[in-house]
C-alpha positions in Angstrom: 68.5 81.9 197.3 68.2 78.4 195.6 64.7 79.4 193.5 67.0 82.7 192.6 70.0 80.6 191.4 67.6 78.2 189.4 65.8 81.2 187.8 69.0 82.6 186.8 70.4 79.4 185.2 67.4 79.1 183.1 67.2 82.2 182.1 71.1 81.7 180.6 70.1 78.5 178.6 67.0 80.6 176.9 69.8 83.0 175.9 73.0 82.1 176.4 74.7 85.0 174.3 73.1 87.3 176.4 76.0 86.7 178.8 78.4 88.3 175.9 76.7 91.4 174.2 79.9 92.8 172.7 80.3 89.5 170.5 77.6 90.3 168.4 78.3 94.0 167.8 82.0 92.7 167.0 80.1 90.3 164.3 78.2 93.0 162.9 81.1 95.0 162.5 83.2 92.6 160.8 80.1 92.0 158.2 79.4 95.7 157.6 83.4 96.1 157.0 83.3 93.4 154.4 80.0 94.6 152.9 81.7 98.0 152.4 85.3 96.5 151.1 86.9 97.9 148.0 89.1 96.0 145.7 90.3 97.4 142.0 92.2 96.4 139.3 93.4 99.3 137.0 95.6 98.4 133.8 97.6 100.9 132.1 99.1 100.8 128.6 102.5 103.1 128.5 104.3 104.3 126.1 107.7 103.0 125.3 109.6 106.4 126.0 107.8 107.0 129.3 107.8 103.5 130.9 110.4 104.3 133.7 108.7 107.8 134.6 105.1 106.2 135.1 106.6 103.1 136.8 108.4 105.5 139.2 104.7 107.5 139.9 103.1 104.1 140.2 105.9 103.1 142.8 105.5 106.2 144.6 101.5 105.8 144.7 102.0 102.2 146.1 104.4 103.2 148.9 102.1 105.8 149.8 99.0 103.6 150.0 100.7 101.2 152.1 101.4 103.7 155.0 97.5 104.2 155.4 96.1 102.1 157.8 92.9 101.7 155.5 95.0 100.2 153.0 94.8 96.3 152.6 97.0 95.7 149.8 98.8 97.9 147.1 101.1 96.6 144.6 102.1 97.1 140.6 103.0 94.9 138.1 104.2 94.8 134.4 103.1 92.0 132.5 106.1 89.3 131.8 104.8 89.1 127.7 104.3 92.9 127.2 106.2 95.3 130.1 104.6 98.2 128.3 101.2 96.8 130.2 101.2 97.7 134.1 98.8 96.6 136.5 98.2 98.3 139.9 96.2 96.1 142.6 94.5 97.8 145.3 92.3 96.8 147.9 91.0 99.1 151.0 89.0 98.4 153.8 85.9 100.8 152.5 84.8 102.3 149.3 85.3 105.7 150.8 88.9 104.8 151.5 89.8 104.0 148.2 87.9 107.2 147.1 90.2 109.0 149.6 93.4 107.2 147.8 91.9 108.9 144.7 92.3 112.2 145.9 95.6 112.0 147.4 98.5 113.9 145.8 100.7 110.5 144.7 97.5 109.6 143.0 97.0 112.9 141.2 101.0 112.6 139.9 100.0 109.7 138.6 96.9 110.9 136.8 98.6 113.6 136.0 101.7 111.7 134.2 99.2 109.4 132.5 97.5 112.0 130.0 100.9 112.3 128.2 102.4 108.7 129.2 99.7 106.2 127.9 98.4 105.1 124.9 95.1 104.6 126.0 92.7 105.7 129.0 93.6 103.5 132.0 90.6 100.9 132.6 89.4 100.5 135.9 88.2 97.1 137.3 86.1 97.1 140.4 85.7 93.4 141.9 84.3 91.7 144.7 86.3 89.1 146.5 84.7 85.9 146.9 86.2 83.8 150.3 88.3 86.9 151.2 91.6 86.6 152.9 92.5 89.0 155.8 95.0 91.9 155.5 97.3 90.0 157.0 97.5 87.0 154.5 97.3 89.5 151.3 100.5 91.3 152.8 102.4 87.8 152.9 106.2 88.9 152.5 107.6 86.8 149.5 111.0 85.8 150.5 114.2 86.7 149.1 115.1 83.3 147.5 111.9 83.3 146.0 111.4 84.1 142.5 107.5 85.1 142.3 105.2 85.4 139.4 101.9 86.5 139.9 98.9 84.8 137.4 95.7 87.1 136.7 93.2 84.9 134.8 90.1 86.7 133.7 86.8 84.0 132.9 83.7 85.0 130.9 81.6 82.4 131.9 77.9 81.5 130.3 74.9 82.9 131.9 73.6 80.3 133.9 76.6 78.5 135.0 78.1 81.2 137.2 77.4 79.8 140.6 78.6 76.4 139.2 81.8 77.7 138.7 81.7 79.6 142.6 80.6 76.1 143.8 83.9 74.6 141.8 86.3 77.1 143.4 84.6 76.8 147.1 85.9 73.1 146.9 89.0 73.4 145.6 90.1 77.1 147.4 91.4 75.3 150.5 93.7 73.0 148.7 94.8 75.4 146.1 95.7 78.0 149.0 97.5 75.3 151.1 100.3 74.3 148.2 103.4 74.7 149.5 104.5 77.0 146.7 101.5 79.4 146.8 101.7 82.6 148.6 98.3 83.9 147.8 94.8 82.8 145.8 92.0 84.8 145.5 88.9 84.6 143.3 86.9 87.4 142.8 83.7 88.2 140.7 83.7 91.7 138.5 81.1 94.3 140.2 79.5 95.3 136.6 78.8 91.4 135.2 78.3 88.8 137.7 79.4 86.4 134.6 82.5 87.6 134.8 85.5 86.5 137.2 89.3 87.1 137.9 91.9 85.0 139.7 94.6 86.0 141.3 97.7 83.5 141.8 100.6 84.3 143.5 103.2 81.7 143.5 107.3 81.6 144.8 108.4 80.4 141.4 107.4 79.1 137.8 108.2 75.7 138.9 105.2 76.1 141.6 103.2 77.5 138.9 103.5 74.9 136.8 103.4 71.8 139.8 99.9 73.9 140.2 98.8 73.2 136.9 99.4 69.5 137.1 98.0 69.6 140.8 94.9 66.9 140.9 92.3 69.3 142.8 92.3 71.6 139.6 91.1 69.1 137.3 87.4 70.2 138.0 88.3 73.9 137.2 89.7 73.0 134.0 86.8 70.8 133.1 84.5 74.0 133.5 86.9 76.4 131.5 86.7 73.9 128.8 82.8 73.5 128.7 81.3 76.7 130.4 83.3 79.6 129.1 82.4 82.1 126.3 86.1 81.8 125.1 89.1 80.1 126.4 90.8 82.1 129.0 94.4 81.0 128.3 94.3 82.6 125.0 93.3 86.5 125.7 92.5 86.1 129.4 95.7 84.9 130.9 98.1 87.3 132.2 101.7 86.9 133.5 102.9 89.6 136.0 106.2 90.5 137.3 105.9 92.7 140.6 107.9 96.1 140.4 106.3 97.4 143.4 106.4 97.3 146.9 108.8 94.4 146.2 109.3 93.7 149.7 111.3 90.4 150.8 112.3 89.2 154.1 
């Protein structure tokens, strides 16, 4: 009996994970889901006389999307400086789920109205989230006392510098996300061009955004933006967004 127990002990030492085969399966499942994750930004340029009606169809689509188990996040915004520009931001647990959402009746209603309501074709931007957050984190609820503002910053990096940009953000991201006024902070890379990025930054109010701009860990990011991009993003690449759907508050 002593010999048998000794052999079992040695086998466990050689392959300690053999006692928990489900652990490996779970890890593979998580990786697979992450690899298939789908994130899309869609810009709509709406004619002034269709603004109210088109916002309603977008709001309906957002509400229906949030009811789906495969949905990670759906929300819609208008630009603070130009309310005729709307953004639909959505994330799904798979590309198949995103494609299925595009066949839904609420999406079809939005597309149908778009034929007459828009001044140009919608612009769809598929992105890959870097250092992604969970569904629960994406759905962090804004407080009733907040006056939230969301910033999207598009960055067009010089070829060969994109890895450095990701490294700079890798260092700064935990500090950005821990700021008291930050609700959500995400860096994404465009799927069609590895030199193009977009940040998604949701703050509790304008003061929180201004604090972020003076936050010391942001300096390496500013240094990069001043030296390694094709054009200054704060002119054409910065978008201040005001949420109009789903507007959930706690």
